[in-house]
C-alpha positions as CSV (number, residue, x, y, z in Angstrom):
1,M,-32.7,-144.4,-32.1
2,A,-32.6,-142.8,-35.4
3,D,-29.7,-140.3,-36.4
4,G,-31.0,-136.6,-35.8
5,D,-33.4,-137.8,-33.0
6,V,-33.6,-135.3,-30.3
7,R,-31.9,-137.1,-27.1
8,L,-34.1,-136.4,-24.0
9,A,-33.7,-137.0,-20.1
10,I,-36.7,-136.7,-17.8
11,I,-35.8,-135.3,-14.6
12,G,-38.4,-136.1,-12.0
13,C,-40.4,-139.2,-12.3
14,G,-43.5,-138.7,-10.4
15,S,-47.2,-138.7,-11.5
16,I,-46.8,-135.9,-13.9
17,A,-43.7,-137.5,-15.6
18,R,-45.9,-140.2,-16.5
19,R,-48.3,-137.9,-18.0
20,H,-45.8,-136.7,-20.2
21,L,-44.8,-140.1,-20.9
22,I,-48.2,-140.5,-22.2
23,A,-48.2,-137.6,-24.2
24,M,-44.7,-138.9,-25.9
25,A,-46.5,-142.0,-26.9
26,E,-49.5,-140.2,-28.6
27,L,-46.7,-138.1,-30.7
28,Q,-45.3,-141.6,-31.5
29,N,-48.7,-143.0,-32.4
30,R,-49.2,-139.8,-35.0
31,D,-45.8,-140.3,-36.6
32,H,-44.8,-137.1,-34.7
33,A,-41.6,-138.7,-33.0
34,G,-38.1,-137.8,-33.8
35,F,-36.9,-138.1,-30.1
36,V,-35.6,-140.6,-27.5
37,V,-35.6,-140.4,-23.8
38,T,-32.1,-141.7,-23.1
39,A,-32.0,-141.1,-19.4
40,V,-34.4,-140.7,-16.3
41,C,-33.4,-139.3,-13.1
42,D,-35.3,-139.2,-9.5
43,A,-34.1,-138.8,-6.0
44,D,-36.5,-141.7,-5.3
45,I,-34.5,-144.4,-7.4
46,N,-37.7,-146.7,-7.4
47,L,-39.7,-144.0,-9.1
48,A,-36.8,-143.4,-11.6
49,N,-36.6,-147.4,-12.2
50,G,-40.3,-147.5,-12.6
51,L,-40.5,-144.7,-15.3
52,A,-37.4,-146.5,-17.0
53,Q,-39.6,-149.6,-17.3
54,E,-42.4,-147.8,-18.6
55,L,-40.5,-146.1,-21.0
56,T,-38.8,-149.4,-22.2
57,E,-42.4,-151.1,-22.6
58,R,-43.6,-148.1,-24.6
59,F,-40.6,-147.1,-26.9
60,G,-38.4,-150.3,-26.8
61,V,-35.3,-148.2,-25.5
62,R,-34.3,-148.5,-21.9
63,P,-33.0,-145.2,-20.6
64,T,-30.0,-145.1,-18.1
65,V,-31.4,-144.3,-14.6
66,Y,-29.9,-141.8,-12.2
67,G,-30.6,-140.7,-8.4
68,D,-28.8,-137.3,-8.9
69,A,-29.3,-134.7,-11.7
70,T,-25.7,-133.3,-11.5
71,K,-24.4,-137.0,-12.4
72,L,-26.8,-137.2,-15.2
73,L,-25.5,-134.1,-16.8
74,E,-21.7,-135.1,-16.3
75,K,-22.3,-138.5,-17.9
76,E,-25.1,-138.2,-20.6
77,Y,-25.1,-136.6,-24.0
78,I,-28.5,-135.2,-24.3
79,D,-30.1,-132.4,-26.2
80,G,-33.1,-131.6,-23.7
81,A,-34.3,-132.2,-20.5
82,D,-38.1,-132.7,-19.3
83,L,-38.3,-131.5,-15.7
84,C,-41.3,-132.6,-13.7
85,L,-39.8,-131.7,-10.5
86,P,-41.3,-130.2,-7.3
87,H,-41.3,-126.5,-7.4
88,W,-38.3,-125.7,-5.1
89,L,-36.2,-127.6,-7.4
90,H,-37.2,-125.8,-10.7
91,H,-34.5,-123.0,-10.8
92,S,-31.6,-124.8,-9.6
93,V,-31.8,-127.8,-12.0
94,T,-32.7,-125.8,-14.8
95,V,-30.0,-123.6,-14.4
96,D,-27.6,-126.6,-13.9
97,C,-29.0,-127.9,-17.2
98,L,-28.8,-124.8,-19.3
99,E,-25.4,-124.1,-18.2
100,S,-24.3,-127.8,-19.4
101,G,-25.6,-126.9,-22.9
102,V,-29.0,-128.7,-22.5
103,H,-32.1,-127.1,-23.4
104,V,-35.4,-127.4,-20.8
105,L,-38.8,-127.8,-20.7
106,C,-39.9,-127.0,-17.4
107,E,-43.2,-127.8,-15.5
108,K,-45.3,-125.0,-13.8
109,P,-45.0,-122.9,-12.0
110,L,-42.1,-121.5,-13.9
111,G,-40.1,-120.8,-10.4
112,I,-40.9,-120.8,-6.8
113,T,-40.6,-117.0,-6.9
114,I,-39.9,-114.2,-9.3
115,R,-36.4,-114.1,-8.4
116,A,-36.1,-117.8,-9.2
117,G,-38.1,-117.4,-12.4
118,R,-36.0,-114.5,-13.6
119,L,-32.8,-116.5,-12.7
120,M,-33.8,-119.1,-15.1
121,A,-34.9,-117.0,-18.2
122,E,-31.8,-114.7,-17.8
123,T,-29.6,-118.0,-17.6
124,A,-31.2,-119.0,-20.8
125,D,-30.5,-115.9,-22.6
126,R,-27.0,-116.0,-21.4
127,T,-26.3,-119.5,-22.5
128,G,-28.2,-119.2,-25.7
129,K,-30.2,-122.3,-24.7
130,I,-34.1,-122.8,-25.1
131,L,-36.2,-122.7,-21.8
132,A,-39.9,-123.6,-22.3
133,T,-42.7,-123.2,-19.8
134,A,-45.1,-126.2,-19.8
135,V,-48.8,-124.8,-20.2
136,P,-50.7,-127.6,-21.8
137,H,-54.1,-126.2,-21.1
138,R,-53.6,-123.2,-23.3
139,M,-52.8,-125.7,-26.1
140,Q,-56.0,-127.7,-26.0
141,P,-59.0,-127.4,-28.6
142,G,-61.1,-125.5,-26.0
143,Q,-58.8,-123.0,-25.1
144,R,-57.4,-122.5,-28.7
145,A,-61.4,-121.7,-29.9
146,A,-61.9,-119.4,-26.8
147,H,-58.7,-117.7,-27.7
148,W,-60.1,-117.3,-31.4
149,I,-63.3,-116.4,-30.2
150,L,-62.2,-113.7,-28.0
151,N,-59.8,-112.2,-30.1
152,Q,-60.4,-112.9,-33.9
153,S,-64.0,-114.3,-34.8
154,E,-66.1,-111.3,-33.5
155,L,-69.0,-113.6,-32.7
156,M,-69.3,-111.9,-29.4
157,G,-68.0,-108.6,-30.0
158,T,-65.1,-106.9,-28.1
159,P,-64.3,-108.6,-24.5
160,Q,-65.2,-106.7,-21.6
161,T,-65.6,-108.6,-18.6
162,F,-65.8,-112.1,-17.0
163,F,-67.3,-113.6,-13.8
164,H,-65.6,-117.0,-12.7
165,H,-67.1,-118.3,-9.4
166,Y,-66.6,-122.0,-8.0
167,T,-67.1,-123.9,-4.6
168,R,-66.8,-127.1,-3.3
169,P,-66.9,-128.6,0.2
170,H,-63.4,-129.6,1.8
171,V,-63.1,-133.5,2.1
172,A,-60.9,-134.6,4.8
173,P,-58.4,-137.6,4.3
174,A,-59.1,-140.5,6.5
175,S,-57.5,-139.9,9.8
176,N,-55.4,-143.1,9.4
177,E,-54.3,-142.6,5.9
178,P,-50.9,-141.1,5.6
179,L,-50.3,-138.3,3.1
180,P,-48.6,-138.8,-0.1
181,P,-45.2,-136.7,-0.5
182,R,-46.7,-134.6,-3.2
183,V,-49.3,-133.4,-0.5
184,I,-46.7,-132.8,2.2
185,W,-44.4,-130.8,0.4
186,R,-47.1,-128.7,-1.1
187,Q,-48.2,-127.9,2.6
188,D,-44.7,-126.2,3.0
189,R,-44.9,-122.6,1.5
190,L,-40.8,-122.6,1.4
191,R,-40.8,-125.6,-0.8
192,S,-44.2,-125.1,-2.8
193,G,-43.9,-121.3,-3.3
194,G,-47.8,-120.9,-2.0
195,G,-51.0,-122.8,-2.3
196,P,-53.7,-123.3,-5.1
197,V,-53.0,-119.8,-6.6
198,L,-49.3,-120.8,-7.6
199,D,-50.0,-124.3,-8.4
200,S,-53.1,-125.2,-10.7
201,G,-53.6,-121.5,-10.4
202,F,-50.5,-120.9,-12.6
203,H,-52.6,-122.7,-15.8
204,Y,-55.3,-120.0,-14.8
205,C,-52.9,-117.2,-14.9
206,D,-51.6,-118.1,-18.1
207,S,-54.8,-118.8,-19.8
208,M,-56.1,-115.2,-18.9
209,R,-53.0,-113.7,-20.4
210,Y,-53.5,-115.8,-23.5
211,F,-57.2,-114.8,-23.8
212,F,-56.8,-111.0,-22.8
213,G,-53.0,-109.9,-22.5
214,D,-51.1,-108.8,-19.6
215,V,-53.0,-108.0,-16.2
216,E,-52.4,-104.2,-15.1
217,S,-53.4,-105.0,-11.5
218,V,-54.9,-107.3,-8.9
219,Y,-57.0,-106.9,-5.7
220,A,-57.2,-110.1,-3.7
221,V,-58.6,-111.5,-0.3
222,A,-57.5,-115.0,0.7
223,R,-58.6,-117.2,3.5
224,E,-58.3,-120.9,5.0
225,L,-61.6,-122.1,5.7
226,K,-61.2,-125.8,5.9
227,T,-60.4,-125.9,9.6
228,G,-63.8,-124.2,10.5
229,T,-61.8,-121.1,11.9
230,P,-61.0,-118.8,9.1
231,R,-57.3,-118.0,8.8
232,L,-55.3,-115.1,6.6
233,L,-53.1,-115.9,4.0
234,G,-49.8,-115.2,6.4
235,E,-51.3,-117.7,8.6
236,A,-51.9,-120.6,6.4
237,A,-52.2,-121.6,2.7
238,E,-55.2,-120.5,0.9
239,D,-58.5,-122.6,0.4
240,T,-60.6,-119.9,-0.7
241,V,-59.7,-116.5,-2.8
242,F,-61.6,-113.7,-4.2
243,V,-59.7,-111.6,-6.9
244,T,-60.5,-108.8,-9.0
245,F,-58.3,-108.6,-12.2
246,T,-58.1,-105.2,-14.3
247,F,-56.0,-105.9,-17.8
248,K,-54.1,-103.6,-19.5
249,S,-56.5,-104.1,-22.6
250,G,-59.4,-102.5,-20.3
251,V,-61.2,-105.9,-19.5
252,V,-62.0,-106.5,-15.8
253,G,-63.2,-109.7,-14.2
254,T,-63.4,-111.9,-11.1
255,W,-62.2,-115.0,-10.2
256,S,-63.6,-116.2,-6.9
257,W,-63.3,-119.8,-5.5
258,S,-63.3,-122.0,-2.7
259,L,-62.3,-125.6,-2.0
260,A,-63.5,-125.8,1.5
261,A,-67.0,-123.9,1.6
262,A,-69.3,-126.1,3.4
263,G,-72.7,-127.0,2.0
264,E,-73.9,-126.6,-1.9
265,A,-71.3,-126.6,-4.5
266,H,-71.9,-124.3,-7.5
267,H,-70.1,-123.0,-10.5
268,N,-70.5,-120.1,-12.8
269,I,-67.6,-119.7,-15.5
270,I,-68.7,-117.0,-18.1
271,F,-67.0,-114.3,-20.2
272,H,-69.1,-111.2,-21.7
273,G,-68.2,-109.3,-24.7
274,S,-70.1,-106.0,-26.3
275,G,-71.9,-108.6,-28.4
276,G,-72.4,-111.9,-26.2
277,S,-71.3,-114.1,-23.9
278,L,-69.2,-117.4,-23.9
279,R,-69.9,-120.1,-21.0
280,D,-67.8,-123.1,-19.8
281,T,-69.9,-125.5,-18.8
282,T,-67.5,-128.5,-18.8
283,E,-68.1,-130.9,-16.0
284,S,-64.9,-131.0,-13.9
285,R,-63.7,-130.6,-10.6
286,F,-60.9,-128.5,-11.7
287,R,-62.7,-126.1,-13.9
288,I,-61.9,-122.9,-12.0
289,F,-58.2,-123.5,-12.9
290,H,-58.5,-125.5,-16.0
291,L,-60.8,-123.7,-18.5
292,F,-62.5,-125.8,-21.2
293,E,-60.5,-128.6,-20.3
294,R,-60.5,-131.7,-22.2
295,R,-59.1,-135.0,-20.3
296,P,-59.2,-138.7,-21.6
297,D,-62.4,-139.1,-19.7
298,Q,-64.0,-135.8,-20.2
299,H,-64.8,-133.7,-23.3
300,E,-65.1,-129.8,-22.9
301,A,-68.5,-128.2,-23.1
302,G,-69.6,-124.6,-23.6
303,V,-71.9,-122.2,-25.3
304,L,-71.7,-118.9,-26.9
305,T,-74.8,-116.7,-26.7
306,Q,-75.3,-113.9,-29.0
307,A,-76.9,-110.6,-28.1
308,D,-79.9,-111.6,-30.3
309,G,-80.3,-115.0,-28.6
310,T,-78.3,-117.1,-31.2
311,Q,-76.5,-119.8,-29.8
312,Y,-73.5,-121.9,-30.7
313,T,-72.0,-125.0,-28.8
314,L,-68.3,-125.1,-28.1
315,D,-68.2,-128.3,-30.3
316,T,-69.4,-126.2,-33.2
317,L,-67.0,-123.2,-32.5
318,E,-64.2,-125.4,-32.3
319,S,-65.2,-126.7,-35.7
320,L,-65.4,-123.2,-37.1
321,H,-62.1,-122.4,-35.8
322,M,-60.5,-125.4,-37.4
323,Q,-62.3,-124.3,-40.6
324,S,-60.3,-120.7,-40.2
325,L,-57.1,-122.2,-40.2
326,S,-54.7,-123.2,-42.8
327,F,-53.0,-126.8,-43.2
328,E,-49.9,-125.3,-41.7
329,E,-51.4,-123.6,-38.7
330,K,-53.5,-126.7,-38.0
331,E,-50.1,-128.6,-37.7
332,R,-48.5,-126.0,-35.7
333,L,-51.5,-125.9,-33.4
334,F,-52.4,-129.6,-33.4
335,P,-49.4,-131.6,-34.7
336,G,-50.6,-134.8,-36.3
337,G,-54.0,-133.9,-35.3
338,T,-53.5,-134.6,-31.7
339,D,-55.8,-132.6,-29.0
340,D,-53.6,-133.8,-26.3
341,G,-52.1,-130.4,-24.7
342,F,-49.1,-132.1,-23.2
343,A,-48.1,-133.8,-26.5
344,I,-48.5,-130.3,-28.2
345,E,-46.2,-128.6,-25.5
346,I,-43.6,-131.2,-25.9
347,W,-43.8,-130.8,-29.8
348,D,-43.5,-127.3,-29.5
349,F,-40.3,-127.7,-27.3
350,L,-39.0,-130.5,-29.7
351,E,-39.6,-128.3,-32.7
352,T,-37.7,-125.2,-31.1
353,V,-34.7,-127.4,-30.3
354,R,-34.6,-128.7,-33.8
355,G,-34.6,-125.1,-35.0
356,H,-38.0,-125.4,-36.9
357,R,-39.4,-122.6,-34.7
358,P,-37.7,-119.3,-33.5
359,H,-39.0,-119.8,-29.8
360,P,-41.4,-122.0,-28.0
361,E,-44.7,-120.9,-27.5
362,V,-44.2,-119.8,-23.7
363,D,-40.7,-119.3,-23.1
364,G,-38.9,-118.3,-19.9
365,W,-39.8,-114.8,-19.9
366,E,-43.8,-115.6,-20.8
367,G,-43.7,-118.1,-18.0
368,L,-42.2,-115.5,-15.8
369,R,-45.1,-112.8,-16.9
370,S,-47.8,-115.6,-15.9
371,L,-46.1,-116.2,-12.6
372,A,-46.0,-112.5,-11.8
373,I,-50.1,-112.5,-11.8
374,G,-50.2,-115.4,-9.2
375,E,-47.5,-113.8,-7.1
376,A,-49.3,-110.3,-7.3
377,I,-52.4,-112.1,-6.1
378,Y,-50.3,-113.1,-2.9
379,E,-49.0,-109.6,-2.3
380,S,-52.4,-108.2,-2.5
381,A,-53.8,-110.6,-0.2
382,L,-51.1,-110.3,2.2
383,T,-51.0,-106.5,2.3
384,G,-54.6,-105.6,1.6
385,K,-53.9,-103.3,-1.3
386,Q,-54.6,-103.2,-4.9
387,V,-51.0,-104.4,-6.5
388,A,-49.7,-103.7,-9.9
389,V,-48.5,-106.9,-11.6
390,D,-45.3,-104.8,-13.1
391,D,-44.4,-104.0,-9.5
392,V,-44.3,-107.6,-8.7
393,L,-42.8,-108.5,-12.0
394,S,-39.8,-106.0,-11.7
395,G,-39.0,-107.2,-8.2
396,R,-40.1,-103.8,-6.6
397,L,-42.7,-105.7,-4.4
398,S,-41.9,-109.1,-2.8
399,T,-43.0,-109.2,0.5
400,F,-44.9,-112.6,0.1
401,Q,-41.8,-114.1,-1.3
402,D,-39.0,-113.0,0.7
403,A,-38.9,-115.6,3.1
404,I,-39.1,-118.2,0.3
405,D,-36.2,-116.4,-1.4
406,A,-34.0,-116.3,1.6
407,Q,-34.6,-120.1,2.2
408,W,-33.2,-120.7,-1.5
409,G,-30.3,-118.1,-1.4
410,L,-32.2,-116.0,-3.9
411,L,-32.0,-112.7,-2.1
């Protein structure tokens, strides 16, 4: 460990923590290190030991292993914590870290409810510590280019509307196959906070705010179809959702998807401006949540079509975007040339901890605004009414969340 290295703990050692580990190795390989993971923690000590071994093999330093975050905070001197925990633990562990003087990068969704997220953001303000929300997808080349296209390039005029539709049939697990823990707790609304709208859907909500600014209102219908007998949101977690968004900028769009519609799968993800359209043609089963997504085994794809028929591939558009950036801007957006959104979000957090940036790209308050969109979808689907996102953000409307807040003592 070098003098001045940021000392990190990884709290929560499941699959997403391993994805963060790969991102950390990517930074190191690009000479963008300046950090060391000195501790890991998980209630499942086998997971913690496994992650510690992987860290030792990749970085040559074995972190101390803990089974309890409270003990870690009592015994370890760390600068920051990378929280890769189940949703219901986000707010309590974040608050404990911040009050112990530790900066926090928290996985999505920011909190299990608006009250939980607000507690996190307020604690960061009160303690003067950094709270960053993990949002890797907006940081990938595809979404960076899409943001530039929609807001700066003028290649397709002024953004006006979008139509995002996706279906795939439900595939039931084998009857003798036990469900993994990550599936079990996600089926419990009191621990997960909701279904796909709050889980992977948090990425979508953040991306749409990144593209178009804040959402004014939503109208939503949600169903569960996989059992063959449709059930409403109050009866079961959603696997099928229809949403109309109205943005404060005037943009209007639809987000309609099903993970359980029988028969032929289909997709259509397209943005329209006054002078053309931008379509996401990436071949990905997660495309309705993760727009223009790049993965190790998948390259994003798309096409911009102007009103006169002129077309640009997404590869060309990404090149044009890069050409528009200064060296300093490229380094800020893609440190060391990496295209790994997880590596970029971790670097953004580290640079803020070091004092090289005034705040993370998406801090607690910004994460809360993205969370409020998903919660507004639930409130609308539950009540059957159009819902103003600001009413959810302020706490004036919380019908869907009340039972969850009561469970965790947040009322």
